[in-house]
C-alpha positions as CSV (number, residue, x, y, z in Angstrom):
1,M,86.7,-26.3,-105.1
2,P,84.0,-28.3,-105.3
3,K,80.7,-27.4,-104.8
4,A,79.1,-28.9,-100.8
5,Y,76.6,-31.8,-101.1
6,S,73.3,-30.2,-101.1
7,L,71.2,-30.5,-97.6
8,D,68.7,-32.6,-99.1
9,L,71.4,-35.5,-100.1
10,R,72.9,-35.0,-96.4
11,E,69.3,-35.9,-94.8
12,R,68.2,-38.9,-97.3
13,I,72.2,-40.1,-96.3
14,V,71.4,-40.0,-92.4
15,G,68.2,-41.5,-92.8
16,F,69.5,-44.4,-94.9
17,V,72.1,-45.1,-92.2
18,E,69.7,-45.0,-89.2
19,R,67.4,-47.5,-91.0
20,G,70.1,-49.9,-90.3
21,Q,72.1,-49.9,-93.6
22,S,75.9,-49.5,-93.1
23,R,77.6,-46.7,-94.4
24,H,79.2,-48.1,-96.8
25,A,76.5,-49.4,-98.4
26,A,75.4,-45.5,-98.2
27,A,78.2,-44.2,-99.9
28,A,77.7,-47.0,-102.6
29,H,74.1,-46.0,-103.1
30,F,74.2,-42.3,-103.0
31,Q,77.9,-42.7,-105.3
32,V,79.5,-40.3,-102.4
33,S,82.7,-41.4,-101.1
34,V,82.7,-43.6,-97.7
35,S,84.5,-40.7,-96.1
36,F,82.1,-38.2,-96.6
37,V,79.3,-40.6,-95.3
38,V,81.4,-41.2,-92.4
39,N,82.2,-37.6,-91.2
40,L,78.4,-36.9,-91.7
41,I,77.3,-39.6,-89.5
42,K,80.0,-38.7,-86.9
43,A,79.3,-34.7,-87.0
44,F,75.1,-35.6,-87.2
45,K,75.6,-37.6,-83.8
46,T,78.0,-34.9,-81.8
47,S,76.4,-31.8,-82.8
48,G,73.3,-32.9,-84.4
49,R,73.7,-30.7,-87.9
50,L,73.4,-31.7,-91.4
51,E,74.1,-28.3,-93.3
52,A,78.2,-27.8,-94.3
53,K,80.5,-26.3,-92.8
54,P,81.2,-22.2,-93.9
55,R,84.2,-22.2,-96.5
56,G,86.2,-19.3,-97.6
57,G,85.6,-15.7,-96.8
58,R,87.3,-12.9,-94.8
59,R,88.7,-14.3,-92.0
60,H,88.2,-11.9,-88.7
61,A,91.3,-9.7,-88.1
62,K,92.6,-10.5,-84.7
63,L,95.0,-7.5,-85.0
64,A,91.7,-4.9,-85.2
65,P,91.3,-4.8,-81.8
66,H,95.4,-3.6,-80.6
67,R,94.7,-1.1,-83.6
68,D,95.4,2.2,-80.9
69,F,98.0,0.3,-79.1
70,L,99.7,-0.2,-82.7
71,I,99.6,3.2,-83.7
72,A,100.4,4.7,-80.5
73,R,103.6,2.6,-80.2
74,V,104.7,3.0,-83.9
75,A,104.1,6.7,-83.3
76,E,106.1,6.8,-80.1
77,K,108.6,5.0,-81.3
78,A,109.4,5.8,-85.6
79,D,112.1,3.3,-86.2
80,I,110.9,0.4,-83.8
81,T,111.0,-3.1,-85.4
82,M,108.8,-5.4,-86.5
83,P,109.8,-8.4,-84.1
84,E,110.2,-5.5,-81.5
85,L,106.8,-4.4,-82.1
86,A,105.7,-7.8,-82.0
87,A,107.0,-8.5,-78.6
88,E,105.5,-5.5,-77.2
89,L,102.1,-7.0,-78.6
90,V,102.8,-9.9,-76.9
91,A,103.6,-8.1,-73.3
92,A,101.1,-5.6,-73.3
93,T,97.9,-7.8,-75.0
94,G,99.1,-11.2,-75.1
95,T,97.9,-11.3,-78.2
96,A,100.3,-13.0,-80.9
97,A,101.2,-11.9,-84.3
98,E,103.9,-12.6,-86.4
99,P,106.3,-9.1,-87.8
100,A,104.9,-10.2,-91.5
101,S,100.9,-9.7,-90.2
102,L,102.2,-6.7,-88.6
103,S,103.7,-5.0,-91.3
104,R,100.4,-6.2,-93.3
105,F,98.6,-4.3,-91.0
106,L,100.1,-1.1,-90.5
107,I,100.4,-0.8,-94.4
108,R,96.6,-1.2,-94.8
109,N,96.6,1.4,-91.8
110,G,98.3,3.9,-94.2
111,Y,102.0,3.3,-92.9
112,R,104.6,2.4,-95.6
113,F,108.1,1.6,-96.1
114,K,111.0,3.6,-94.7
115,K,112.7,5.6,-97.0
116,N,115.7,8.0,-97.0
117,L,115.4,11.9,-97.1
118,A,116.5,11.6,-101.3
119,G,113.2,9.7,-101.4
120,K,115.2,6.5,-102.4
121,R,115.0,3.2,-100.6
122,T,117.9,2.7,-98.1
123,R,120.8,-0.1,-99.3
124,P,123.9,-0.9,-98.1
125,A,126.8,1.4,-99.4
126,R,128.5,-1.5,-101.0
127,H,125.6,-1.8,-103.7
128,Q,125.8,2.2,-104.0
129,G,128.6,2.2,-107.0
130,S,128.1,-0.1,-109.8
131,S,130.8,-1.7,-112.1
132,R,129.3,-0.3,-114.9
133,S,130.5,3.2,-114.0
134,L,134.2,2.2,-113.4
135,D,134.0,0.7,-116.7
136,Q,132.4,3.6,-118.7
137,S,135.2,6.0,-116.7
138,A,137.7,3.7,-118.1
139,S,137.0,3.3,-121.7
140,A,136.5,7.2,-121.9
141,K,140.1,7.7,-120.6
142,D,141.4,5.1,-123.3
143,A,139.3,7.0,-125.8
144,A,140.9,10.2,-125.0
């Protein structure tokens, strides 16, 4: 992404427009886009600020304040689904969160995907036997 325009340039553009020049003339004179000048002047008139808005960085975690509640619910009911947990969070605290966000939050806090007793992920029974094993047994009978 391109860098924000410097504070010095922003001050010169605002001064140029305040001296009676048009926004289009300011854009042409300083070789910036008209929309930048229009938005800069609008922001300056409403807030009095010329600094660029902060960009990027880490966003605040909205689930962090509810960590104790979420961990307690998972500890109480180990097989709770993420949509159920999301509904309980809304009912208890009023904070709405997507099930995927809850899943990522729990993974960051040490909870992992459920596994069966054999240590493998569970899957439907229809996928457990493969056609390859049947073909191998049939070819073994033909060879004998």
